[in-house]
N, C-alpha and C positions, 0 to 999 in steps of 0.2 A: 488283772495286767499290772505289770510295774511300769510307771509311768513317772517322770519328773516333770517339773513345770516348765510350761514351753515346750514340750513335745507332744505329739500328737495323742489325742485321746482315743480309746476304744469304746465302740458303742454296742451293746447286745442287743440284736435286732429282734422285733415281732416274728414268731414263728407261726405259720399259720395253720399247722396240721393237729384238726381236732383229734383224739380228746385234749391234747395238751394244750393249755391256754397259751395265748401270746405273754411271752416274757422277754423283757427288754433291760437291760442294765450297763450301766458305764461306769468304768473304773478311772478316777480321777488322784493321781498322787502328787504330791507336793513337795517339792525338795525341800531337804531339813534346812530347818531357820538355824541362823545364829542366836547365840544365848542373848536374849534382851539384857541381860546384866553384864554383858561385854560392854565398855566404853566405847560409844560411837566413834565413827571415823573422823579424821580430820575435816571431811567435809560436811560433815553435819554436826560435829559437837561445838562448842562453844568455847573457840580458842581467844576470842575477845572478852574482854573483862565487863563491858557495857552493851546494850541493846537501845536503840533508840526506836519509839514510836512514832506513828504519823503526828501525834501531837506535840512531840519534841521533848518528851521527858525521857530520861535515862533512868534503868533500873540495873542493879548489877546481875547479868546473867547467871555467872556461878552462883550466885547466893538464891536466885530466885529457884533454879533448877535444883538445888540441893534441899531448899523448903519444898519443893513440890514432891520429891524423892521421900522425902520424912512423910510427907502427908498419904503418900500412896501407900508407904510401907503400912501404917495406920489402919488404910482403907482396906489393903490385904488382908492384914492381920484381922479385921472385923468380920470379912468374907469368910475365914478359915474358922473364926470362933462364933460365928452366928451372933454377933453383937449389934443389933440394929441401932443403938444408940451412938455407938461409935463410928458405924459408917454414916449414919445420917450428919455426924458431925463434920465430915469432909465436904459436906455441900453448901453452897452458898444459900441457896433457897429451896428447903425440902418440899416446898407447897408449891413450887413453878412447874412448868410441864418437865423440864429436864428432872426437877428433884422427883417428881412422882415417878418418871418412869427409870429413874436410878432405884429408888425404893422397889418397885416393880421388879427390877433385875436382883436386888438382893435378895428379894423372898424366893425368887426361881433359882438364885443359886444355892439357898439354903437347902431345896429339895434334892439337889443332885450330890452324890457322893464324891465331895470336893477333897483331892487327896494335895496336889501341889496347887497353889494359887500365890502367885506373886507378879509383880509389875518390875520391869528394869528400868534402865537409868532414863530420865527424861531427855528430849532431844529437841529443840526449837523448830517449830513448823513455821510454813509462811504467815508473815504479819498480818495482824486482822486489817480488814478494809477501815477506813477513815470513818464510816458510818456506824460500823460494830465498834470501834474504838470508842466514838462518840458515846454510845449506849452503855458501854461495860465501864469506860473509865480508863484513863490514859495508861495506868500499868497493867492493864489486861493483856494477855498475850496467849498462845496457843502451842501447847506442847503434843508432839507425836512420841507415845509410849508403848512399847512392846512388852507383853507379858506372856507367861504361860501357867499352864493349869493342866492338871491330870484328873482322872477319874479312878479313887482308890479301888481296890480289888479288880480294876479291868483293863487300866493301862500300864505299860511298863515303860513307856515314855511320855514325854510332855507335847502339848500343842501350843503354838505360839497364836496370841491374840493382839490385835493392834486397835491401838485408842488414841483419839486425837482430843484432849481436854482442854477447853477453855478457861483460862484460870484468871481469877479477880483477886485483888488485895484488899481486905478489911481490916476492922482494927484489932481483931485478934488473929490475923495471918492469913495465909492463901486460902482460897477455897475453889472448888470446882463447879463453874456456872454453865457448863453447856458442855457438849459432845457432837454437835452437827458443824462447826467450823472447819472440819477437815472431813478425812475418808475413814471414818470408824467404822470397823468392820462388824458386820451381823455375826451373831455368836449362837449356840444353842439355847443360851438362857435368855435370849431376847426372843424366844416363841411364845406367842400369847398363849395364855392360860395354860401355863407349862404344867404338865403331869409328867410322874417317872413310874415305871413298873419295872420290876426286876425278880429274877431270878438267880440260881447259883450260877449259871452261865451266861444270860443274856441281859441287857440293860436298854430298856427301851424309852425313848425321851421324845415327847410328843405334845401337841396341841389338843386340849379337850379332855373328856374324862377318862377315866382308867379303863371304862369298858371299851373304848375305841382302840386302847392299846393292847389287850390282853390279848387278841388274836395274833398281833405281832410279837408278841412273847412266846407263843407257842411256835410261831414260823421258828424264830430264832433258836428255840431250844432245839428242835428237830434239825435244823440246818446245823449246828454244832455237833451233834451227834453225826450226822451224816459224813460231816467234813472227817470225824476221828476214825471212823470207820475206814478212810482212805489214805488221808495223809498222816503218814506215822512219822514225821520229824516232830520233835517235842514243841509243842503248842501250849499255851496257856489254857486253850479253849474257854475264850471271852468273845463275846459279841456285842456291839454297842449299835443300837438302831435309833435312829432319828426320823421321825415321823411329824413333818409339820403338817398344816392344815390345808395348804394349797400348794399348786405347782410353783407359783411366785416366790413363795417363803421356801421353797424348795431349793429354788435357784439362788437364792439369797445366801444360804446357808454353806453352798459350793462355789460362792464368788461366780457365777454364771448367768449369762442372759437367759431370760424365760424360755424365749425362741429356742435356745438351744439345748433345751432338755424337755422340750414340750413332748418327744416321744421314748423319754427315758423312765424307766420304772425304780431304778435304784442307783445310787452312785457310792463308791468306796473311796474315800478321802481321808487322807492321812500324811503326815510328814515321815521321811526316813532318817535315821540317826545318822550319824557319821559312820557307822559300819556297814549300812546300807538297808538296815531292817526298820519296818514299821512297828513302833510299839502304842500307837494311840488312832487307830482307824476308827473312822465312823461309817456306816452304810446310811446312807442319806435317802429315804424313800420320795419317789414324786406319787403324792397319795391319788393325783387325778388319773395319771397312767395304770397306777397298780391296782386301782378299782375297776378297771376293764377285765382284768384276769380273773379266770377260774382259780379255784383253791389249788390246783395242782400247779398251774402256771406262777402263783404267788410263791408256793414253796421251792419251785426251781430257781425263782430269781434270788430269794434269800440264802438258799444253800450254794447257789454261783458265788454270790459275792463273799459268803462267809469262806468260802475256799480262797479267794483272794485276800481275804483278812489273813487267814492262816498261814498261807503261802509268803506273804510280803512281810509277816512276822517270824519266818524260820528262815529266809533266803537272804543272800547278799547282791543277787547279780539280775538284772534283766533276761529274758527270755525271749525268742520269736513269738508274735502274738498268736499264731496258730496253737503252740504250745500252751500258754497262758490260758486264752479263752477256751482252748479244749479241754483243758484239765479242769475248768471251773465247770463246763457244761456236762463232764464225764460225772462229777460229784452231783450235779443238780439233775441230771435225767436218770441216775443210777436205779432209783427206786421207782421210777415212772412206769406204768403199765401202758406201755405203748411200744409198738416196733420201730425199728431204726428207719424204716421207710416211712413210716407216717411223721415220726419227728423230723426226718430229713427231707420231706417232701419238697422243698423249693430247691434244693440243691439237685436232687435226683430228676427233676423236671427238666433242669438244665442238661443235665448228663443225657438225658432221651433226646434231647433239641439238637444235641451235637454242640453245646455252649458250655459244657462243663469245664472243669479245671483242668489244667495240664501239669500243674505244680502246687506243693502246698501254698496254703494262703498267705500273701505279703503283708507289710503293712498297710498297703494301698487298698487292699481288699476290705479292710475293716473300716474305711473311711466313708461314711454314709454321704460324704458330697461328692466322691467319685464313683460310686457303684453301689448296687444293690448289695447289700451286706449280709441278708440272710441265709443265703447260700455261702458264704464265706465261715460262717460259724458252724453252719453243718457240717461244712467239709472238716474244719479244724475237730470237732466233737469227735467225727467219725474217723478220723487220723488216730486219735488217743484211743478209741474204740479197737481200732484195729491193734494198736499195741498191746492192750490188753487181752486182746483174742488171741494173739502170738506169742507174747510173753509172760503175760500174767500182770496182775494189779500192782503186786511188789516189785515188779521190773519197771512199770510206769512211773512210781515213785521214786526208784533210784535214780532212772533216767531224767526224770525234771531235777533231782537236787544236783545231779553230775552238770546238768545246764546252768542251775543256777547259783550254785556255790562254787564256782572255780576259783582257783587260787588267784591271787592279785590283789590289787587295790580296789576299794569298794566303786562299782559300777565301771571296772575296766571292763568287763565282759558284758557289758549292760546293753549296749547298743548296735543298730545296724549289724554290719559285716562281723564285727566282734561277736555278738551274741549268735549269729547264725554258724560263725566257726565253733565255737565251742559245744554248741548243740549238736553241729556236725559229727564232732569228735566223740560226743557222748553216745551217738548211734554206734559206733565201734566198740568202745569200752563197755557199755551197758547192754546193747541190743543184739551186739553179735552180727551187726549188718552195716549197710551203707545207708545214707539218706538217698542217693539215687535209688538203690535197690528197693528201700521202703518205699518210697514215692510212686515207683512202677507197680509196686504189689497193690498199695492201697489206691492207687488210679482202676487197677483191675477189679478190686474189690466193687469200687462205685459203680463201675459199668454193670457189675453181676446183681448188685441190689437195684439198680434202675430197671434190670431187664425182669426182675422177678415180680 
């Protein structure tokens, strides 16, 4: 599902129909971030020539920010060159807790296929407290720095990361003393005991030994193959899986509360570029929920998420959730040896009880806070299956592309009524029917399935 920051997120529910194991997934799209090398706005940039600490000492703001920018350039170059000595030289005390964490981070970065890695323009953060200033010295300050990185061979775009560095002045210049005096974001290279496993199409990054990651590598490779058999739009066919050791670490990776992802097996997370495409998605696994799945369910989850990755990379508009989630489930379940009745048992029981759907699922039907959502995913999947039954798989892909690449500015057909209207038009141009007629036939099909 294509979402932007601040919009509702979709959660893929548990399906209880044996032998298809429970499979849950959530797709989280982040709005495209501004380039961190763009100068900050006047509200956050240093327009004044000096800044005064609580101790009353004044330091030229422009000078210190320029000095920090130079320091961070050396640090980024050290990461790219894997030069530990140069990286260590940017730290105030490499033997401190912060210094040891940073060196561990450097080692983790060295295991990753880093392509782009750079810091943007430092910005002043809120001033240190009187107590912290007393600890660090009167010229100590905190800077917010946005950076960008990418994985060579896998990403076609970059991802932004945010750090808050506490900076101190020593006889040989400014040094980094801490990163806990602000809201430094947890990144993939912060995973403990980081290990990397890769194939031609899949990159798996996780905690623990390589033996723990190899099964995910196989799941990713099969998922990429499954997507390529359906999604014919040009796609680089690369998948990045992130496998933390705990659900709490998974929640940190996607910036969510642990309780909010307790029932989520995987999350697709990444920014969109200015054209509306995602080029640096990560599928982040919740290991605790994932462990409850049988092998078939695990493959369904990863193939489902890989479908989102491929579509987000090759389309520019949002579509209604029933189409987005239905397409992802279509790919996920396509090779599963189970009847539709067994997979969609939750929905068909509602139909038999007289409480089944009367329309294609809307956004609220996928909100776990408002309804039981397993039947909604069943309904979306069967709607997509019905398109394939009547018009064929190639027509399904053309239909999706017509809805997701409508002309206009990026995102102009991406939300609410706009997305619904563009999709409704695609029913006529591609499927040679109307949405209303398709819905009636689909509802009749659900009744037939429920009665069989």
